[in-house]
C-alpha positions as CSV (number, residue, x, y, z in Angstrom):
1,X,46.6,-59.1,-171.1
2,X,47.1,-61.2,-168.0
3,X,44.6,-63.9,-167.1
4,X,42.0,-62.5,-164.6
5,X,42.1,-63.9,-161.1
6,X,38.5,-65.1,-161.4
7,X,37.7,-67.1,-164.5
8,X,34.0,-67.8,-163.9
9,X,31.2,-65.6,-162.8
10,X,28.2,-67.4,-161.3
11,X,25.2,-65.0,-161.3
12,X,21.9,-65.5,-159.7
13,X,19.1,-64.3,-162.0
14,X,16.2,-62.9,-160.1
15,X,17.3,-60.3,-157.6
16,X,20.9,-60.2,-158.9
17,X,21.2,-60.0,-162.6
18,X,17.6,-58.6,-163.0
19,X,16.2,-55.8,-161.0
20,X,13.0,-55.9,-158.9
21,X,10.9,-55.4,-162.1
22,X,12.6,-58.3,-163.8
23,X,14.6,-56.0,-166.1
24,X,18.2,-56.4,-167.3
25,X,19.7,-53.0,-167.0
26,X,21.8,-51.9,-170.0
27,X,24.6,-51.1,-167.7
28,X,24.5,-54.6,-166.2
29,X,24.5,-56.2,-169.7
30,X,27.4,-54.1,-170.7
31,X,29.4,-54.9,-167.6
32,X,28.9,-58.7,-167.9
33,X,30.0,-58.4,-171.6
34,X,33.2,-56.6,-170.4
35,X,33.9,-59.4,-167.9
36,X,33.3,-62.0,-170.7
37,X,35.7,-60.1,-173.0
38,X,38.3,-60.2,-170.3
39,X,38.1,-64.0,-170.0
40,X,35.6,-64.3,-167.1
41,X,33.0,-66.8,-168.3
42,X,29.4,-66.1,-167.0
43,X,27.0,-68.8,-165.9
44,X,23.4,-68.0,-164.9
45,X,21.8,-69.6,-161.9
46,X,18.1,-69.8,-161.2
47,X,15.2,-71.8,-159.7
48,X,13.3,-71.1,-162.9
49,X,12.6,-73.9,-165.4
50,X,14.7,-73.7,-168.6
51,X,11.9,-72.4,-170.8
52,X,11.5,-69.3,-168.5
53,X,15.2,-68.9,-168.0
54,X,16.2,-69.1,-171.7
55,X,15.0,-65.5,-172.5
56,X,17.3,-64.1,-169.8
57,X,20.3,-65.6,-171.5
58,X,19.0,-64.3,-174.8
59,X,18.7,-60.8,-173.4
60,X,22.3,-61.0,-172.1
61,X,23.5,-61.8,-175.6
62,X,26.4,-64.0,-174.5
63,X,27.3,-67.6,-174.5
64,X,26.2,-68.1,-170.8
65,X,25.0,-71.6,-169.7
66,X,22.0,-71.7,-167.3
67,X,21.8,-73.6,-164.1
68,X,18.0,-74.0,-163.8
69,X,15.2,-76.1,-162.2
70,X,16.5,-75.4,-158.7
71,X,20.0,-76.6,-159.7
72,X,19.0,-80.0,-161.1
73,X,20.0,-79.3,-164.8
74,X,22.4,-77.1,-166.7
75,X,21.5,-76.1,-170.3
76,X,23.5,-74.4,-173.1
77,X,21.0,-71.8,-174.5
78,X,22.8,-71.4,-177.8
79,X,21.8,-74.9,-178.9
80,X,19.8,-76.3,-176.0
81,X,22.5,-78.9,-175.2
82,X,22.4,-80.4,-171.7
83,X,25.7,-79.9,-169.9
84,X,24.8,-81.7,-166.7
85,X,21.6,-83.2,-165.2
86,X,20.9,-84.6,-161.7
87,X,18.7,-87.6,-162.7
88,X,16.8,-89.4,-159.9
89,X,17.8,-93.1,-160.1
90,X,14.9,-95.2,-161.6
91,X,14.1,-96.9,-158.4
92,X,13.8,-93.7,-156.5
93,X,11.8,-92.0,-159.2
94,X,9.3,-94.9,-159.3
95,X,8.9,-94.8,-155.5
96,X,8.4,-91.1,-155.6
97,X,5.6,-91.4,-158.2
98,X,4.0,-94.1,-156.0
99,X,4.1,-91.7,-153.0
100,X,2.5,-88.9,-155.0
101,X,-0.4,-91.3,-155.9
102,X,-0.7,-92.6,-152.4
103,X,-1.3,-89.1,-151.1
104,X,-3.6,-88.0,-154.0
105,X,-1.3,-85.6,-155.7
106,X,-0.9,-85.3,-159.4
107,X,2.7,-85.0,-160.5
108,X,4.3,-82.2,-162.5
109,X,7.5,-83.7,-164.0
110,X,9.8,-81.3,-165.8
111,X,11.3,-82.4,-169.2
112,X,14.7,-81.9,-170.6
113,X,13.7,-80.4,-174.0
114,X,14.7,-77.5,-176.2
115,X,13.4,-74.1,-174.9
116,X,10.6,-73.9,-177.5
117,X,9.1,-77.4,-176.8
118,X,6.8,-78.6,-174.0
119,X,8.8,-78.5,-170.8
120,X,6.7,-80.5,-168.3
121,X,4.5,-83.5,-168.2
122,X,1.3,-84.2,-166.3
123,X,-0.9,-87.3,-166.6
124,X,-4.2,-85.4,-166.9
125,X,-5.8,-82.0,-167.1
126,X,-8.2,-81.0,-165.7
127,X,-7.8,-83.0,-162.5
128,X,-10.5,-81.4,-160.4
129,X,-7.8,-80.0,-158.0
130,X,-8.0,-76.2,-158.2
131,X,-4.3,-75.2,-157.5
132,X,-2.9,-77.9,-159.8
133,X,-5.4,-77.1,-162.6
134,X,-4.5,-73.4,-162.2
135,X,-0.8,-74.1,-162.6
136,X,-1.3,-76.4,-165.6
137,X,-3.9,-74.1,-167.2
138,X,-1.6,-71.1,-167.1
139,X,1.1,-73.1,-168.8
140,X,-1.0,-75.3,-171.0
141,X,0.7,-74.2,-174.2
142,X,3.9,-75.9,-173.1
143,X,2.5,-78.8,-171.2
144,X,2.6,-82.4,-172.3
145,X,-0.4,-84.4,-171.1
146,X,0.4,-88.1,-171.2
147,X,-0.3,-91.1,-169.0
148,X,3.0,-92.9,-169.8
149,X,5.0,-92.4,-166.6
150,X,7.6,-95.0,-167.6
151,X,9.3,-92.4,-169.8
152,X,12.2,-90.5,-168.1
153,X,14.5,-89.2,-167.1
154,X,13.1,-87.7,-163.9
155,X,15.2,-84.9,-162.4
156,X,12.7,-82.4,-161.0
157,X,9.1,-83.3,-159.9
158,X,6.6,-81.4,-157.9
159,X,3.1,-81.3,-156.4
160,X,0.8,-78.3,-156.4
161,X,-1.8,-77.6,-153.7
162,X,-2.6,-75.5,-150.6
163,X,0.4,-74.6,-148.5
164,X,-0.7,-76.8,-145.6
165,X,-1.0,-79.7,-147.9
166,X,2.4,-79.1,-149.4
167,X,4.1,-78.9,-146.1
168,X,2.5,-82.2,-145.0
169,X,3.6,-83.8,-148.3
170,X,7.1,-82.5,-147.9
171,X,7.2,-84.3,-144.5
172,X,6.0,-87.5,-146.1
173,X,8.7,-87.3,-148.8
174,X,11.4,-86.7,-146.3
175,X,10.2,-89.5,-144.0
176,X,10.2,-91.9,-147.0
177,X,13.5,-90.9,-148.7
178,X,15.5,-88.9,-146.1
179,X,18.8,-87.6,-147.4
180,X,18.3,-89.1,-150.9
181,X,16.3,-86.0,-152.0
182,X,16.0,-82.2,-151.5
183,X,12.6,-80.5,-151.2
184,X,11.4,-76.9,-151.4
185,X,7.9,-75.6,-150.5
186,X,7.4,-72.3,-152.2
187,X,4.8,-70.1,-153.8
188,X,4.9,-67.9,-156.8
189,X,2.5,-64.9,-156.9
190,X,1.6,-66.0,-160.4
191,X,-0.3,-69.1,-159.2
192,X,-3.1,-69.9,-156.8
193,X,-1.3,-72.9,-155.3
194,X,2.0,-73.6,-153.5
195,X,4.5,-76.1,-154.9
196,X,6.4,-78.9,-153.2
197,X,9.4,-79.5,-155.4
198,X,11.6,-82.6,-155.2
199,X,15.1,-83.0,-156.7
200,X,18.1,-85.2,-156.1
201,X,19.9,-84.6,-152.7
202,X,23.2,-83.4,-154.3
203,X,21.5,-81.0,-156.8
204,X,22.0,-77.3,-156.1
205,X,23.1,-74.2,-157.8
206,X,26.6,-74.7,-156.4
207,X,27.0,-78.4,-157.3
208,X,25.8,-77.6,-160.9
209,X,28.2,-74.7,-161.2
210,X,31.0,-77.0,-160.0
211,X,30.2,-79.6,-162.7
212,X,30.5,-77.0,-165.4
213,X,33.6,-75.5,-163.8
214,X,35.2,-78.9,-164.0
215,X,34.4,-79.2,-167.7
216,X,35.9,-75.8,-168.3
217,X,39.0,-76.5,-166.2
218,X,38.2,-73.8,-163.6
219,X,39.0,-74.4,-159.9
220,X,36.5,-73.3,-157.2
221,X,38.9,-70.6,-156.0
222,X,38.7,-69.1,-159.5
223,X,34.9,-68.7,-159.3
224,X,33.1,-65.5,-158.2
225,X,29.5,-66.2,-157.2
226,X,26.9,-63.5,-156.7
227,X,23.4,-63.9,-155.1
228,X,20.7,-62.5,-152.8
229,X,18.7,-65.4,-151.5
230,X,19.3,-68.2,-149.0
231,X,19.6,-70.8,-151.8
232,X,22.6,-68.8,-153.0
233,X,24.5,-69.3,-149.8
234,X,26.3,-72.6,-150.7
235,X,27.8,-71.0,-153.8
236,X,28.6,-67.8,-152.0
237,X,30.4,-69.8,-149.3
238,X,32.1,-72.2,-151.8
239,X,33.4,-69.7,-154.4
240,X,36.7,-68.1,-154.3
241,X,34.9,-64.8,-154.0
242,X,31.3,-64.9,-152.6
243,X,29.3,-61.7,-153.2
244,X,25.9,-60.7,-151.7
245,X,23.7,-58.0,-153.2
246,X,23.0,-55.1,-150.9
247,X,19.3,-56.1,-150.4
248,X,20.1,-59.7,-149.5
249,X,18.8,-61.5,-146.5
250,X,20.9,-61.3,-143.3
251,X,22.2,-64.9,-143.6
252,X,23.3,-64.2,-147.2
253,X,25.1,-61.0,-146.2
254,X,26.8,-62.9,-143.3
255,X,28.1,-65.6,-145.7
256,X,29.6,-63.2,-148.2
257,X,33.2,-62.0,-148.6
258,X,31.9,-58.8,-150.3
259,X,28.6,-56.9,-150.3
260,X,27.8,-54.7,-153.4
261,X,24.9,-52.3,-154.1
262,X,21.4,-53.8,-154.6
263,X,19.9,-55.0,-157.9
264,X,18.2,-51.7,-158.6
265,X,21.5,-49.9,-158.3
266,X,23.5,-52.2,-160.5
267,X,25.5,-54.1,-157.9
268,X,26.7,-56.5,-160.6
269,X,28.3,-53.7,-162.6
270,X,29.9,-52.3,-159.4
271,X,31.4,-55.7,-158.7
272,X,32.7,-56.2,-162.2
273,X,34.2,-52.8,-162.6
274,X,35.4,-52.3,-159.0
275,X,36.8,-55.7,-158.2
276,X,36.9,-58.2,-161.1
277,X,38.5,-56.1,-163.9
C-alpha cells in the first residue's frame, strides 16, 4: 500500500467530530479508524480542558493525542503524557496573578495532571462572587483549593464574572501585556458567568498541531485539518488540506480548500472516504 498523501488528520471536536448533541456517530468513529489504519494519524483539537476532552479520545478508541485548553497543551490520553505545553514564563505569570488581584478577580489556573486528578486550582471557595462560585461549585470534585500560587507551571488561567466585567478585564490584560498573551472572552451555557481566558501568545490549535507534527516527522503540507469555528481558521489555512464543515461560519467556509457535509450528516466520514482514502 502506498503512503497516503496526508499523514495527519487534525479534527476539531465539538461541531466536527461530534454532532450537535455531543455524540460520536458510529460511522464517524469507523471512518477515523479506517484513516488511522491507512497511516493517517488523528489528533483531536478542542478548547475543552483535558479532563473533559479525554472521554472523547476514549470513545474514539484510537491512539489520538488531544490539543486542549485552547491550544495551550497537548496530552497523550493513553498514558496522560504531556507532548507539548505553552508555559507562561515565570515573570509573566507572576505579573498576571498580580493583575487578577488588582482588579478583584479570583484566578482559575488549569493544572497539567492525569485525566482523573484535579485539573484546576483556585485559592478559595466560596469567594462571595456568584459567577466564580458557580463555576467552581459545579466542578468542585476536580478542583484543588490551595493558597500556594508559587507552584506552577502556568499555561492557562482565567477569570469568571459578568460579561461586561470580563470584557473590561480583557482590555486590562491586553493593555498590560500586549502581544505576549492571547485572550478569549466566552460563555458556556453550563455556567452562570462568562470566562476571560489567558494563554501564551503563540498558543493555538494550529501551533500545537505543528509541534506534534514535528515530533512525528510530518510536514504541514501533509496535514489535513477540519473544523467549523473561527478558532479553527489558522489550522484550516495552514494545513495542506483545510476543510470546513458545512454548517461552519462564513469566514471558516471562506478559508477552506474543501467544504464537506455538516456534523449531523457525517462530514468527517465523507471527507475520509471521498478524499483521503
